[in-house]
N, C-alpha and C positions, 0 to 999 in steps of 0.2 A: 181346481180338478177336486171333484171328489173322488175315491178310494174306495175298496172293498179287500177285507182280508179274509179269505177262508182258508179256515183251519188256524188255531189260536195255539199250537203246540210249540213243541220248543225253537224251532226254527224260525219261527213267524217271531216269536218275542225275542228271541237273540238277536234276531237279522231286520227283519222285513218292517216290523211296526215303528223301532227305534230310528229308521233308518225314514219314513216315511214322514215320522212326526222330526224330522231333523228341517226337512225337507218346505220351504215356503209356500213352495208351489201349490200347494196339496190338500188336505183334507179327509182323515177317514172317514168314511162317514156307518159303515158297515163292519162289527165283528162277527163272523158266525163262526159256528163249530157247534157239531151235531150233540155236545155236552155243554148246554145252555152257563151252568157256574165258570166252564172255561173261557165262552165267551163276555160273559158279564165282569170274571173277572179284569180282563183286557181295559173293557168301561173305565170302569172304577181306576184301575191302574195308571190308566193316559188319559182318563179327562176327557175324553170324548166321545162319539159312535154312541150305534144305538149295537144291543144284542139281539141277535138272531140266531136261529139251528139249522135253518131252510136256506140255499143259498140260491135257489128260485126267488126268492125277496128281492134280490139284488137284480138277477136279467129281468124284472118285471120296473125296476127305478131308474129311469131314462138319465137322471142327474148323474147316476156313476159312471163314470167313462172309463175307468180301469181296476183290474182285481189282480190279487198275488193268489196264486194257489200254492198251498202250505199243505196238504193233505195226503196219507197216504198213497201208495205209487198207484195204487189200482185205482183211485179216485183223478191220477192227472189227467188222463187223455177224455173221460165222459164231461169231467168237472169243464174244463179249457174250451174243449169244446162246443159246448153249453154256452158260454161265458162270449164267443167269440160269435156266434150264429145268432146272440141276444146283443151284438152291437159292442163290445167288450172288448178294450186291448188286454191281454195276458201277460203276465211273467208266473209260470209255472215253476217250480222248483225243481231241483236233481230230482233222478234222470228225470227226462223227458216224459217217458214211461216206462210200464215193465219188461215189454215184447218191441221188436223193432215196427209189427203191424201196426199197433197201436200208436206209436210216436207217427209211422207216414200219414193213418190216418189226421191226426192231429195237424202236419204239416198242409193234406191237402186240404182241410177245411182253411186253413191260415189263405190259403192259395187264393180260396173261393171267395172269402169274406171281406178280402183282404184285411181284416185288421192285426195289430201288432200280436206277434206269439212271441215273446223271449223264455229261453230256459234258464235256469238257476247254475250257471255254469260260472260262477261266480268269478273262479282265478283267474277268468279273463280278463278282469277290473284289477288285480295283485299287480303293484309296484314293481314290484321282483320279476311276476313273467313277461309284464309290457316290455321292461327293460331289455329282456332275456332275446326275446322276439326282435324288437329293435335292432339288437346288436346278431342276430341271425340273416332278419334282411337286408343288412348295411355289408354283410358279406363279413363279418368281425373271423367268423368260425371257421369258413370254408363251405364245403360241401358236407352237408350235415348226413351221414351213411348209417349212423347207429344211435338209436336211443334206449337207453335202457331204466326201466321203471322199476320201483320198488313200494311197495307201500304194506308193509309186512309187520304184525306186532306178536306179541309172547299168546295172551289169553285174553282176547280183547272183546269178546262176541257181546255185541249189545242184547238186548230185552228179552234174553234165550228163553225160547218158545211162546213169546210174543208175536207182533207182528211182523218186526225186522226179520224174522227168521221163517215166516210162512210165504211161500213163493206165491199163494193164490195171491196176497196182500204185495208182496214186495218185488214179486219177481224174479231176485235172484241173491245171494248175498254179500258176500266179500265185493265180488266185483264191481255188481251194479250199485251199492249203497258209496265207496270208497274209488275203485277202480275207477268210474265212469270221470271222477272230477282229474286222477294222473292223466286220463288217456285225452282228454278235452283239452290238456295242460300242452300235451304235446303236439295236438292236431292243431291246436292253436298257433301256435311259438314254429310250426315248420310250415303254416301256410295252407291247413288244412288240406290235406294231400288224402286223393282217393283210398281208401283202401283195397287192396288187390287180393291178397290172400291170407289165410286165418288156419293156424293149427292150435288147437288150445287144448287143457286139461283143467278142470274145476274138480276139485274135492270137499267132500261133505262125510269129514270124521271126529273132529274135536269135540262138537258140539251134540252128539246125538243122545249121550246120556244126561241128560238135562239134567238130573238131581245129582248127577256125579259130579259133572263137569266141576273143577277147580280154578279159580281164576281172583284174581284183587279185587275186581270191580265190577260191577254190569251195567257200564253206560246204555243211556236210552229208557229206562226201566228195570225192575229187578224178574228173577226169570221165572216161568209162571211154569211149575210142576206140571208136568201130561198135556202142555201145550205141545206145539208143531216145530221140528226144526226139520226139514226138508231143502233149505239151501247149502252154496257151496260155502266152507268158510276158507277156502284157501285157490288158488288159481295159477297156472302157468302158459304163457302164450306167446306164439311168434307172428308178428303181425307186420306182413310185407304191402308197402302202399306206395302211388307214384312218388315219395319222396324216402325218406330214412326208412329201415328195418326196425322194426320197434319190439323188444324183449320186453312180459311183463312176469313179474313177480310179485304176488297179493295174495296177504294172508290177514283175516280178521284175528286167526288163532294158529300158531305154531307153535313145534315145542320147540324152539330156542328162544331164549330170554333176553334176548338183543331187537327193540326196536330199530326200524330200519326202512324211513320216508322220504322218499328223494327220487328225484330224476335226473339223469344223466346226460348230457347233450353232446354227442363225437363229433367236433367236425375235424378234417384234413389240414386246417391252419390253427383251431383251438374248441376246448372243450370245457362245459360247464357241469356244474354240480349244483345244482336248485336245491336246496334242503325243504320240505311241505311247506308251504304257510310263512316261510320266514328270506333270509338272502342268500345270494349265491354265491360261487367261488369260480374265476377261468384258469385256466391253464393254458399256457403256449410257450412259444420259442421266438425270442427278439434277440437279435447280435449275437447268435453263438450261444443263449445262456436261458435255461429254464427262466419260464416267469410264471409268478401266482399271483391271482390281484383279487383280492377280495374287495368290492366295490360298496360303501357305506352311505347309506341314504334316509331321508324320515319315508316310512312305509303310510302310508294311508287308510283308511276304512274301506276294503274293497265290497263291504255290501253296503255302503251309503254311496261308493259308485257306481254300483250295478242299480241301485234305485232311483241314482240322482236319473241316470242314464237311460232308463227305464223311460220314466217320466218325460223327456227333455227330448226323446224319440217318438212320441207321440204327437207332439209338436210339429217338428220339421220333416217327420217321415224317413228318421234316415235309418237302415237297417243294420242293426247292432250286431256285433260278432258275436255274441251270444243266442241269437235270429234260430228260428228253428230246422234253416236249412243247412246251416253248419251243424249241430246238434245232431243231427240223422244223421253225420257222420259214424260221432263216437255210438251210437246206437245199431247202427248197422256193424261195429266191430264189437260189441259186447255179445250181440245176438250171433254173430260168427264164432265169438268164442264158445258159448254154451252149445250153440249145434256142432261144432266140431269135437266139442269133450260127449256129446251123444251120441257120436258112432263114430268116436277114435279116428276120424281124417282129417283131415285138412278139408277146410272150405272155401271155394272161390267165390268173391261177390261180384 
């Protein structure tokens, strides 16, 4: 199967391209990037494919079956939609889009064309997350009534003043960049419950003084003096669903020198704390004693699992857990948090 990678930046080189290279069923035909040198570097580094700058060349090539869309958020919807309408199956990086309206248009076109549209909510292919989901499905935790989400860092704003902190490009900040993964884990593990009401506040406080912002590093590129900073650097929200209540506490940047990245699943029989990207601990009571259990197991490469599942589902027609129809629920929640923050009132979905 011939595939193409649109956008040859960090996530493409860290995850998509190596995973395609490891899959014996595919061949990368095109590396596309508006910066030709970046696309050409991919050709040179991986020893295959052709470097191009215009993704429309891919749309015209009947040999290309599938594409990875690894571009800034503002381009997720238009490029994914163009690809589906050209008969290409799509794996689009998270978030699905900048806004719920854009994500819904992507979903509409997927339904119209019948092409695959999976979103890069890669934690649905994480071994710890999948084990937790099975334990919840098996009733090990009992009723999950509350989930506590924390993705908080001291001062960790990415590329201050650049694309990550420009709402017109990214759609938002800490919530849409980090929060999308955490919320999606909750939705997946809890059976994708429907969101009902959302009350939230987002804050844009610490990054407004771009040149005066103090930090230890600036991941995703250096700061851009005179650039744009109009996104959220922290967020808090309460989400009611047809399943558990979810409380959200997130920050790219906070004036607390601790980093807390975990999800607590509270059940009436047992509880689990998942350390993001790592393992988890189960807490329960048995035979009149409190029990703590920390399972140990081999962790596979979730990005490889995601790419392999994407390629396989094209042939089988299987609807993956990362399909746009499930990813849209997280898009609904994030949009409602932003809307609630804007009007300072609870939103009913």
